[in-house]
C-alpha positions as CSV (number, residue, x, y, z in Angstrom):
1,M,-15.9,22.2,-26.6
2,R,-18.2,19.6,-28.0
3,V,-19.0,16.3,-26.3
4,A,-16.8,14.3,-28.8
5,E,-13.8,16.5,-28.1
6,T,-14.1,16.4,-24.4
7,V,-14.5,12.7,-24.5
8,E,-11.2,12.3,-26.5
9,R,-9.3,14.6,-24.2
10,T,-10.6,12.9,-21.1
11,K,-9.5,9.5,-22.5
12,D,-6.0,10.9,-23.0
13,H,-5.9,12.1,-19.4
14,I,-7.1,8.6,-18.3
15,A,-4.4,6.9,-20.3
16,R,-1.7,9.1,-18.9
17,C,-2.9,8.6,-15.3
18,V,-2.8,4.8,-15.8
19,R,0.7,4.9,-17.3
20,I,1.8,7.0,-14.3
21,S,0.2,4.6,-11.9
22,N,1.9,1.6,-13.4
23,L,5.2,3.4,-13.4
24,L,4.8,4.3,-9.7
25,A,3.8,0.7,-8.9
26,F,7.2,-0.4,-10.3
27,W,9.0,2.4,-8.5
28,T,7.6,1.4,-5.1
29,M,9.3,-1.9,-5.6
30,T,12.6,-0.7,-7.2
31,T,13.3,2.6,-5.4
32,P,15.5,2.0,-2.3
33,E,14.9,5.2,-0.4
34,V,12.0,4.3,2.0
35,E,10.8,7.9,2.4
36,L,10.2,8.0,-1.4
37,K,8.5,4.6,-1.4
38,T,5.6,6.0,0.6
39,I,5.5,9.1,-1.6
40,F,5.3,6.9,-4.7
41,A,2.6,4.8,-3.0
42,R,0.5,7.8,-2.2
43,H,0.8,9.1,-5.7
44,L,0.0,5.7,-7.2
45,Y,-3.3,6.0,-5.5
46,W,-3.7,9.6,-6.7
47,A,-3.1,8.4,-10.3
48,V,-5.5,5.5,-10.1
49,H,-8.2,7.6,-8.3
50,S,-7.8,10.3,-10.9
51,A,-8.3,7.8,-13.7
52,E,-11.4,6.5,-11.9
53,R,-12.9,9.9,-11.5
54,L,-12.3,10.6,-15.1
55,R,-13.7,7.2,-16.1
56,A,-16.9,7.9,-14.0
57,R,-17.3,11.3,-15.8
58,L,-17.0,9.6,-19.2
59,A,-19.7,7.1,-18.1
60,E,-22.0,10.1,-17.4
61,L,-21.3,11.2,-20.9
62,A,-22.5,7.8,-22.1
63,V,-19.0,6.4,-22.8
64,D,-17.8,3.3,-20.9
65,V,-14.1,2.5,-20.9
66,D,-11.7,0.2,-19.1
67,P,-9.0,2.7,-18.1
68,R,-6.1,0.3,-18.7
69,T,-7.1,-0.3,-22.4
70,V,-7.5,3.4,-23.3
71,P,-4.8,4.4,-25.8
72,L,-2.9,7.6,-25.5
73,Q,-4.2,10.3,-27.9
74,T,-1.0,12.4,-27.8
75,A,2.8,11.8,-27.9
76,S,4.2,10.1,-24.9
77,D,7.9,10.9,-25.0
78,D,7.7,12.3,-21.5
79,L,6.3,9.0,-20.1
80,M,8.9,7.0,-22.0
81,A,11.6,9.1,-20.3
82,C,10.1,8.2,-17.0
83,E,10.0,4.5,-17.8
84,S,13.7,4.5,-18.8
85,A,14.8,6.5,-15.7
86,L,17.1,4.4,-13.4
87,T,18.4,6.7,-10.7
88,T,16.2,8.3,-8.1
89,P,17.0,11.9,-9.2
90,E,16.2,10.9,-12.8
91,K,12.8,9.5,-11.7
92,I,11.9,12.7,-9.8
93,R,12.9,15.0,-12.6
94,A,11.2,12.9,-15.4
95,L,7.9,12.4,-13.6
96,Y,7.3,15.4,-11.3
97,G,9.3,17.9,-13.3
98,V,8.0,17.0,-16.8
99,A,5.3,14.3,-17.2
100,L,3.1,15.3,-14.3
101,M,3.4,18.9,-15.3
102,N,2.4,18.1,-18.8
103,L,-0.6,16.3,-17.6
104,K,-1.5,19.2,-15.3
105,T,-1.2,21.7,-18.1
106,S,-3.3,19.6,-20.4
107,M,-6.1,19.2,-17.8
108,A,-6.0,22.9,-17.1
109,D,-6.3,23.8,-20.8
110,H,-9.1,21.3,-21.1
111,A,-11.0,22.9,-18.2
112,N,-10.4,26.5,-19.5
113,R,-11.8,25.5,-22.9
114,T,-14.9,23.8,-21.5
115,D,-18.3,25.5,-21.2
116,A,-18.8,26.5,-17.5
117,L,-22.5,25.6,-17.5
118,A,-23.0,22.9,-20.1
119,D,-20.1,20.8,-18.8
120,E,-19.5,22.0,-15.2
121,P,-19.0,18.5,-13.9
122,T,-16.0,17.9,-16.1
123,I,-14.5,21.3,-15.1
124,R,-14.9,20.4,-11.4
125,V,-13.1,17.1,-11.8
126,L,-10.3,18.7,-13.9
127,N,-9.8,21.5,-11.5
128,D,-9.6,19.1,-8.6
129,L,-7.0,16.9,-10.4
130,T,-5.0,19.9,-11.5
131,A,-4.7,21.2,-8.0
132,S,-3.9,17.8,-6.5
133,A,-1.2,17.2,-9.2
134,A,0.5,20.4,-8.1
135,S,0.4,19.2,-4.5
136,A,1.8,15.8,-5.5
137,A,4.8,17.5,-7.1
138,E,5.4,19.6,-4.0
139,E,5.2,16.6,-1.8
140,A,7.7,14.7,-4.0
141,D,10.1,17.7,-4.0
142,T,10.0,18.0,-0.2
143,A,10.6,14.2,0.3
144,F,13.4,14.2,-2.3
145,R,15.2,17.1,-0.6
146,S,15.1,15.3,2.7
147,V,16.4,12.1,1.1
148,R,19.3,14.0,-0.6
149,E,20.5,15.1,2.9
150,I,20.7,11.4,3.9
151,F,22.3,10.3,0.6
152,P,24.1,13.3,-0.9
153,D,25.8,11.1,-3.5
154,M,22.6,9.6,-4.9
155,S,23.1,11.3,-8.3
156,T,26.2,9.3,-8.9
157,S,25.7,6.1,-7.0
158,S,22.7,4.1,-5.7
159,S,21.7,4.3,-2.1
160,S,21.1,0.5,-2.3
161,N,23.8,-2.2,-2.2
162,E,22.0,-3.8,-5.1
163,G,22.5,-0.8,-7.4
164,H,19.9,0.7,-9.7
165,L,16.9,-1.6,-10.5
166,P,15.0,-1.2,-13.8
167,A,11.2,-0.7,-13.9
168,R,10.2,-4.4,-13.7
169,I,9.3,-6.7,-10.9
170,P,12.5,-7.4,-8.9
171,V,13.7,-10.6,-7.3
172,R,13.3,-8.7,-4.0
173,P,12.3,-5.1,-3.5
174,A,15.0,-2.5,-3.1
175,R,16.0,-1.2,0.4
176,D,18.5,1.5,1.0
177,R,21.8,0.8,2.7
178,R,20.5,1.8,6.2
179,F,18.6,-1.5,6.4
180,S,19.8,-5.1,6.6
181,E,18.4,-8.5,7.6
182,T,21.0,-8.8,10.4
183,A,20.8,-5.3,12.1
184,S,20.7,-5.4,15.9
185,N,20.6,-2.9,18.7
186,P,20.2,-4.3,22.3
187,N,19.3,-0.8,23.6
188,L,16.1,-0.5,21.7
189,T,12.9,-0.3,23.7
190,D,10.1,-2.9,22.9
191,T,7.9,-0.1,21.4
192,V,10.6,1.1,19.1
193,K,11.3,-2.5,17.9
194,L,7.6,-3.0,17.4
195,L,7.3,0.2,15.3
196,H,10.4,-0.6,13.3
197,V,9.0,-4.1,12.4
198,F,5.6,-2.7,11.5
199,Y,7.2,0.0,9.4
200,T,9.6,-2.2,7.4
201,D,8.2,-5.7,7.4
202,L,4.5,-5.0,7.3
203,E,3.6,-1.5,5.9
204,L,6.4,-1.1,3.3
205,S,6.3,-4.8,2.4
206,T,2.5,-4.6,1.8
207,I,2.9,-1.5,-0.4
208,E,5.3,-3.6,-2.5
209,A,3.1,-6.6,-2.5
210,C,0.0,-4.7,-3.7
211,S,2.0,-2.8,-6.3
212,R,3.3,-6.2,-7.6
213,M,-0.3,-7.5,-7.9
214,I,-1.3,-4.4,-9.9
215,V,1.4,-5.0,-12.6
216,E,1.6,-8.7,-12.3
217,F,-2.1,-9.4,-13.0
218,P,-3.3,-7.1,-15.8
219,A,-6.3,-9.3,-16.6
220,M,-7.9,-8.5,-13.2
221,P,-10.8,-6.0,-13.4
222,W,-10.1,-2.3,-13.1
223,Q,-11.8,-2.1,-9.7
224,F,-9.2,-4.6,-8.4
225,V,-6.6,-1.9,-9.3
226,V,-8.6,0.7,-7.5
227,D,-8.7,-1.5,-4.4
228,M,-5.0,-2.3,-4.5
229,A,-4.1,1.3,-5.0
230,R,-6.3,2.3,-2.1
231,Q,-4.5,-0.2,0.1
232,C,-1.1,1.2,-1.1
233,W,-2.2,4.6,0.1
234,D,-3.4,3.3,3.4
235,E,-0.2,1.4,4.0
236,A,1.9,4.5,3.1
237,R,0.0,6.5,5.7
238,H,0.6,3.8,8.3
239,A,4.3,3.6,7.4
240,D,4.7,7.4,7.7
241,A,2.9,7.4,11.0
242,F,5.0,4.5,12.4
243,R,8.2,6.2,11.2
244,T,7.2,9.5,12.7
245,R,6.3,7.9,16.1
246,L,9.5,5.8,16.0
247,L,11.6,8.9,15.7
248,Q,9.6,10.7,18.4
249,L,10.5,7.9,20.8
250,G,14.2,8.2,20.1
251,G,14.5,5.4,17.5
252,S,16.2,5.6,14.1
253,L,15.7,3.7,10.9
254,G,17.9,0.6,10.2
255,T,18.6,-0.2,13.9
256,Y,16.6,-3.4,13.8
257,A,16.6,-6.4,11.3
258,I,14.3,-6.4,8.4
259,S,12.5,-9.3,6.7
260,Y,11.3,-10.0,3.2
261,A,9.0,-12.8,4.3
262,L,5.8,-11.1,3.0
263,W,7.4,-10.7,-0.5
264,D,8.8,-14.2,-0.6
265,M,5.6,-15.9,0.4
266,A,3.7,-14.8,-2.7
267,D,6.6,-14.8,-5.1
268,G,5.6,-16.5,-8.4
269,E,2.1,-17.3,-7.2
270,N,-1.2,-16.8,-9.1
271,V,-3.5,-14.0,-8.0
272,D,-5.7,-16.2,-5.8
273,V,-2.7,-17.4,-3.7
274,S,-1.3,-13.9,-3.6
275,L,-4.6,-12.6,-2.3
276,A,-4.9,-15.4,0.3
277,V,-1.3,-14.9,1.5
278,Q,-1.4,-11.1,1.7
279,Q,-4.9,-9.9,2.3
280,R,-7.0,-12.8,3.6
281,V,-4.5,-14.4,6.0
282,G,-1.7,-11.8,6.4
283,E,-4.0,-8.8,6.9
284,W,-6.4,-10.7,9.1
285,I,-3.6,-11.6,11.5
286,G,-2.5,-7.9,11.2
287,V,-6.0,-6.8,12.3
288,D,-5.9,-9.0,15.4
289,G,-2.3,-7.9,16.1
290,A,-3.1,-4.2,15.8
291,I,-6.1,-4.6,18.1
292,W,-4.0,-6.4,20.7
293,Q,-1.1,-4.0,20.4
294,A,-3.4,-1.0,20.8
295,Q,-4.8,-2.6,24.0
296,Q,-1.3,-3.4,25.3
297,L,0.0,0.1,24.6
298,R,-3.0,1.7,26.2
299,F,-2.6,-0.3,29.4
300,G,1.0,0.7,29.4
301,G,0.2,4.4,29.3
302,D,1.2,5.1,25.7
303,E,-2.0,6.6,24.4
304,V,-0.4,8.2,21.3
305,T,0.9,4.9,19.9
306,S,-2.2,3.0,21.0
307,E,-4.4,5.4,19.1
308,L,-2.3,4.9,16.0
309,F,-2.9,1.2,16.2
310,D,-6.6,1.7,16.6
311,F,-6.8,3.4,13.3
312,V,-4.5,1.0,11.6
313,A,-6.7,-2.0,12.7
314,L,-9.8,-0.5,11.1
315,D,-8.0,0.1,7.8
316,E,-6.7,-3.4,7.8
317,I,-10.2,-4.8,8.2
318,T,-11.0,-3.1,4.9
319,H,-7.9,-4.7,3.3
320,V,-9.0,-8.2,4.5
321,A,-12.4,-7.4,2.9
322,F,-10.6,-6.5,-0.4
323,G,-8.8,-9.9,-0.3
324,N,-11.9,-11.9,0.4
325,K,-13.9,-10.1,-2.2
326,W,-11.4,-10.7,-5.0
327,L,-10.5,-14.2,-3.9
328,R,-14.2,-15.1,-4.1
329,S,-14.4,-13.5,-7.5
330,V,-11.5,-15.5,-9.0
331,A,-11.7,-18.8,-7.0
332,G,-15.2,-19.8,-8.2
333,S,-16.1,-22.1,-5.4
334,E,-15.9,-22.4,-1.6
335,A,-13.9,-25.6,-2.1
336,Q,-11.3,-23.7,-4.1
337,I,-11.2,-20.9,-1.5
338,K,-10.5,-23.5,1.2
339,L,-7.7,-25.0,-1.0
340,V,-6.1,-21.7,-1.6
341,H,-6.5,-20.7,2.1
342,D,-4.7,-23.9,3.2
343,L,-1.9,-23.2,0.6
344,A,-1.5,-19.7,2.0
345,L,-1.1,-21.2,5.5
346,H,1.5,-23.6,4.1
347,K,3.4,-20.8,2.6
348,R,3.4,-18.9,5.9
349,S,4.6,-22.1,7.7
350,A,7.5,-22.4,5.2
351,C,8.5,-18.8,6.1
352,G,8.4,-19.7,9.8
353,K,5.0,-18.2,10.6
354,S,2.6,-19.9,13.0
355,V,-0.4,-21.7,11.4
356,D,-1.2,-24.6,13.8
357,G,-2.3,-24.7,17.4
358,P,-3.0,-21.4,19.2
359,L,-4.0,-18.3,17.1
360,T,-1.2,-15.7,17.0
361,F,-3.5,-13.1,18.7
362,P,-6.9,-13.3,20.4
363,Y,-9.9,-13.8,18.1
364,N,-12.1,-10.9,17.2
365,D,-15.3,-12.1,15.6
366,W,-16.6,-8.6,14.7
367,A,-13.5,-7.8,12.7
368,C,-13.6,-11.1,10.8
369,E,-17.3,-10.5,9.9
370,R,-16.5,-7.0,8.6
371,G,-13.5,-8.4,6.8
372,G,-15.7,-10.7,4.7
373,F,-15.3,-14.1,6.3
374,T,-18.4,-16.3,6.1
375,E,-20.2,-17.6,9.1
376,G,-18.8,-21.0,8.5
377,E,-15.2,-19.7,8.3
378,R,-15.7,-17.7,11.5
379,D,-17.0,-20.8,13.2
380,E,-13.8,-22.6,12.4
381,L,-11.7,-19.8,13.7
382,R,-13.8,-19.4,16.8
383,A,-13.5,-23.2,17.5
384,R,-9.7,-23.1,17.1
385,F,-9.5,-20.2,19.5
386,L,-11.7,-21.9,22.0
387,K,-9.6,-25.1,21.8
388,Y,-6.1,-23.6,21.7
389,G,-6.4,-19.9,22.8
390,S,-3.8,-17.5,21.4
391,Q,0.0,-17.2,21.8
392,F,-0.7,-13.9,23.6
393,R,-3.1,-14.1,26.5
394,E,-6.1,-11.9,26.5
395,L,-5.7,-9.1,28.9
396,D,-8.0,-8.6,31.9
397,E,-8.3,-4.8,31.9
398,A,-8.7,-4.4,35.7
399,Q,-5.7,-6.7,36.5
400,E,-3.5,-5.1,33.9
401,R,-4.2,-1.6,35.1
402,E,-3.3,-2.7,38.6
403,R,-0.1,-4.3,37.4
404,V,1.0,-1.2,35.4
405,A,0.1,1.1,38.3
406,A,2.1,-1.1,40.7
407,S,5.2,-1.1,38.5
408,R,5.4,2.8,38.4
């Protein structure tokens, strides 16, 4: 296969990966079954990462492209069928049973027809993506089978009270009928409540928020899409881990009230405000919260859940850095960043979140530095913490261990 042909075929793979990624971004918002939301978020990252690997290979072949502007070289009836699918079974069949398999077959054929020495780098990329596409289809099938056990009538009726949502940004993201904003169970332990809130209100909501930014702001650079897709994958892993731990501790999904606050705060806002609300402020508070929760759980003897929060905190620092990087890119000045930051705090206040007085959690300077806050911004946060403290007192490790031991 000559260079020109491999370039054209690689462009077609890229275009299909991008179409699939956009489709999955919509589906994370409009598909109600939460077990499939995380699958779609994982595969959204797979599609974007695959497009990025192929783009990088094209650059090595002296061809530079923006993946989102690459036109399809072949017919796209299979992708159009995916985009018109409404029910969850239709989505699974159209994407994983047809479109993804067509992409896998095309990449395998490309690899088989490529010279093993002259273009070995392309073969390696294509073989990796072919294998991972097969794994994605298996993951989706497994998740779908488990969901069908919960909602056996999903082929004829939606598992959501809102019905089937088309592939566009919804007023609010879909949730299946297990969940409500008023659910209550007085018998839940504090840890199960905590895990439920992190699962529904933070991890799933952040997947939806990042997916919305991918499709809502197409003028943003391709690397913005790469970062948002990576965050979707991270949040999907966190969500799956929190759900698994919640079930291990005897909890069940839907036994605690859910909130749409993270979605509502950025609704209708420009990209700079969305980044400030979600990544710069929301994820920053999430970092401090995860660090504090890990400490609390460790002192309480729950090493398993504590370790989970340790890893979550480190991922969230990266997400804060994503927000600060792109906010600085679009804001243009420190004055505009400050203006947008204050607007984000106002949005949080309107949703009942704390923005004045004590910080929500104890201040962690090292995390803020790694998250991309400037020295001046950290000085302001540090001064506020020194003046007001936090709503949750810092733990004295020795005293806390003694308290826990005495209570046993």
